[in-house]
Kinemage of the C-alpha trace (Angstrom):
@kinemage 1
@onewidth
@group {chain A} dominant
@subgroup {mainchain}
@vectorlist {calphas} color= white
{ca met a 1} P 86.371 99.914 104.895
{ca met a 2} L 89.835 98.901 106.084
{ca arg a 3} L 91.122 95.744 104.441
{ca his a 4} L 93.405 93.126 105.903
{ca cys a 5} L 96.403 92.780 103.613
{ca phe a 6} L 99.461 90.585 103.327
{ca tyr a 7} L 102.744 92.322 102.559
{ca ser a 8} L 105.276 90.559 100.365
{ca phe a 9} L 108.795 91.996 100.214
{ca his a 10} L 112.469 91.045 100.199
{ca tyr a 11} L 113.129 91.039 103.912
{ca glu a 12} L 116.885 91.535 103.950
{ca ala a 13} L 116.980 94.424 101.481
{ca asp a 14} L 113.675 96.155 102.203
{ca asn a 15} L 112.473 95.453 105.749
{ca trp a 16} L 113.068 99.067 106.825
{ca arg a 17} L 111.133 100.447 103.866
{ca ala a 18} L 108.418 97.827 104.341
{ca ala a 19} L 108.012 98.732 108.013
{ca lys a 20} L 107.380 102.350 107.004
{ca ile a 21} L 104.759 101.348 104.437
{ca arg a 22} L 103.129 98.854 106.791
{ca ser a 23} L 102.595 101.626 109.333
{ca ile a 24} L 100.229 103.475 106.986
{ca gly a 25} L 96.796 103.466 108.583
{ca ala a 26} L 94.786 103.013 105.370
{ca ile a 27} L 94.767 99.233 105.710
{ca his a 28} L 95.430 96.538 108.269
{ca gly a 29} L 98.580 94.520 107.708
{ca ala a 30} L 98.861 90.913 108.746
{ca arg a 31} L 100.886 92.404 111.601
{ca glu a 32} L 100.274 96.032 112.467
{ca ala a 33} L 103.784 96.962 113.527
{ca tyr a 34} L 107.178 95.776 112.390
{ca asp a 35} L 107.822 92.292 113.676
{ca asn a 36} L 110.426 89.592 113.403
{ca gly a 37} L 108.120 86.857 112.092
{ca trp a 38} L 110.109 86.257 108.924
{ca glu a 39} L 113.391 86.489 110.834
{ca ala a 40} L 112.199 83.727 113.148
{ca val a 41} L 111.059 81.348 110.403
{ca lys a 42} L 113.442 82.011 107.491
{ca asn a 43} L 115.973 79.373 108.545
{ca gly a 44} L 113.288 76.779 109.202
{ca ser a 45} L 112.140 74.012 106.910
{ca glu a 46} L 110.442 74.776 103.636
{ca gln a 47} L 107.174 73.501 105.092
{ca ala a 48} L 107.554 75.741 108.153
{ca ile a 49} L 107.972 78.757 105.865
{ca lys a 50} L 104.929 77.747 103.799
{ca asn a 51} L 102.897 77.313 106.990
{ca trp a 52} L 103.983 80.761 108.220
{ca ile a 53} L 103.017 82.367 104.899
{ca ala a 54} L 99.631 80.602 104.974
{ca ala a 55} L 99.004 81.801 108.531
{ca glu a 56} L 99.966 85.383 107.627
{ca met a 57} L 97.684 85.321 104.554
{ca asn a 58} L 94.746 83.898 106.479
{ca gly a 59} L 91.895 86.408 106.491
{ca cys a 60} L 93.607 88.795 104.065
{ca ser a 61} L 91.814 90.079 100.986
{ca cys a 62} L 94.832 91.492 99.147
{ca ala a 63} L 98.572 90.941 98.834
{ca ile a 64} L 100.681 94.057 98.465
{ca val a 65} L 104.017 93.297 96.841
{ca leu a 66} L 106.515 95.963 97.851
{ca ile a 67} L 108.904 96.082 94.908
{ca gly a 68} L 112.512 96.868 95.699
{ca ser a 69} L 115.603 96.444 93.580
{ca gln a 70} L 115.913 92.706 94.408
{ca thr a 71} L 112.285 91.611 94.803
{ca ala a 72} L 111.518 90.041 91.409
{ca gly a 73} L 112.380 86.396 90.949
{ca arg a 74} L 112.926 85.566 94.618
{ca lys a 75} L 111.669 82.110 95.567
{ca trp a 76} L 109.410 83.151 98.434
{ca ile a 77} L 108.130 86.286 96.716
{ca asn a 78} L 107.096 84.100 93.774
{ca tyr a 79} L 105.472 81.622 96.151
{ca glu a 80} L 103.535 84.402 97.902
{ca ile a 81} L 102.333 85.831 94.580
{ca glu a 82} L 101.181 82.392 93.438
{ca gln a 83} L 99.464 81.623 96.741
{ca ala a 84} L 97.707 84.993 96.877
{ca trp a 85} L 96.373 84.590 93.341
{ca asn a 86} L 95.278 80.995 93.958
{ca lys a 87} L 93.439 82.051 97.133
{ca gly a 88} L 91.519 84.683 95.146
{ca met a 89} L 93.224 87.610 96.833
{ca gly a 90} L 93.759 90.919 95.101
{ca leu a 91} L 97.343 91.599 94.059
{ca val a 92} L 99.029 94.974 93.703
{ca gly a 93} L 102.647 96.027 93.366
{ca val a 94} L 104.137 99.192 94.823
{ca tyr a 95} L 107.660 100.258 93.920
{ca ile a 96} L 109.534 101.277 97.069
{ca his a 97} L 113.032 101.964 95.722
{ca gly a 98} L 112.466 105.703 96.243
{ca ile a 99} L 111.772 105.303 99.969
{ca ile a 100} L 114.858 105.743 102.143
{ca asp a 101} L 116.204 102.897 104.253
{ca arg a 102} L 117.715 103.041 107.753
{ca asn a 103} L 120.861 104.567 106.238
{ca asn a 104} L 118.863 107.305 104.463
{ca gln a 105} L 119.596 105.681 101.102
{ca thr a 106} L 117.253 104.938 98.232
{ca ser a 107} L 117.916 102.067 95.823
{ca thr a 108} L 117.537 101.318 92.139
{ca val a 109} L 114.219 100.395 90.584
{ca gly a 110} L 113.517 96.668 90.496
{ca ser a 111} L 111.908 94.522 87.820
{ca asn a 112} L 108.197 93.753 87.816
{ca pro a 113} L 107.801 90.611 89.980
{ca phe a 114} L 104.603 89.643 88.135
{ca asn a 115} L 106.528 88.976 84.913
{ca gly a 116} L 106.836 85.256 84.298
{ca phe a 117} L 103.399 84.364 85.683
{ca asn a 118} L 100.488 83.680 83.336
{ca val a 119} L 96.737 83.406 83.817
{ca asp a 120} L 95.034 81.681 80.884
{ca asn a 121} L 97.997 82.625 78.663
{ca val a 122} L 97.788 86.278 79.741
{ca pro a 123} L 100.868 87.626 81.526
{ca leu a 124} L 100.014 88.396 85.149
{ca ser a 125} L 101.937 91.643 84.691
{ca asn a 126} L 99.179 92.671 82.240
{ca ile a 127} L 96.514 92.014 84.884
{ca val a 128} L 98.056 93.172 88.152
{ca arg a 129} L 98.690 96.882 88.491
{ca thr a 130} L 101.947 98.241 89.785
{ca tyr a 131} L 102.503 101.761 91.036
{ca asp a 132} L 105.696 103.806 91.059
{ca pro a 133} L 104.771 106.549 93.527
{ca ala a 134} L 105.139 110.108 92.318
{ca gly a 135} L 107.464 112.406 94.179
{ca tyr a 136} L 110.834 114.056 94.043
{ca asp a 137} L 112.068 112.621 97.347
{ca ser a 138} L 111.315 109.869 99.842
{ca ala a 139} L 108.847 111.959 101.853
{ca thr a 140} L 106.691 112.858 98.855
{ca arg a 141} L 106.796 109.271 97.549
{ca tyr a 142} L 105.713 108.041 100.969
{ca ala a 143} L 102.910 110.617 100.988
{ca thr a 144} L 101.755 109.375 97.565
{ca ile a 145} L 101.648 105.808 98.873
{ca ser a 146} L 99.863 106.879 102.050
{ca gln a 147} L 97.218 108.819 100.128
{ca asn a 148} L 96.564 106.088 97.550
{ca leu a 149} L 97.247 102.678 99.092
{ca gly a 150} L 93.652 102.104 100.186
{ca arg a 151} L 92.371 102.865 96.686
{ca trp a 152} L 95.049 100.679 95.071
{ca val a 153} L 94.015 97.778 97.304
{ca glu a 154} L 90.335 98.207 96.407
{ca glu a 155} L 91.235 98.276 92.689
{ca ala a 156} L 93.320 95.121 93.092
{ca ile a 157} L 90.435 93.294 94.751
{ca ala a 158} L 88.036 94.409 92.000
{ca ile a 159} L 90.472 93.286 89.289
{ca arg a 160} L 90.911 89.871 90.923
{ca lys a 161} L 87.137 89.340 91.007
{ca arg a 162} L 87.113 89.563 87.203
{ca tyr a 163} L 89.480 86.584 86.814
């Protein structure tokens, strides 16, 4: 069964990589193709951003955090993680630093964005799984994500049901 998922990522640094991942057919994203939703709302009020995030998460069963070099600790990434967990959504992290950007460049690995969150005194990073896709280049890493993303989402949903 295809799941509807919310993608969380650092827009400025990783929107190209995120668009590639979002095009994988294993799941339905909140928006199927690359869009400028965040671009349109990012300079709005804090409440407008929260409303946009809520609308994008509506009907989603899992949040996929695409982890780039600058993802962890960002205000809106943290907010999206917190909201997804509080709504009972599955959470999974996928490292995307090995996927090339529009300039054919990869980046450095980022920190785990689930560090710093706790659930009943258990670090969220001990609950939520993160995946660093296997592969020696961008194409093989992308293939690993493409082949496994559906399974990772199902695992994330099953894990969330236990908490």
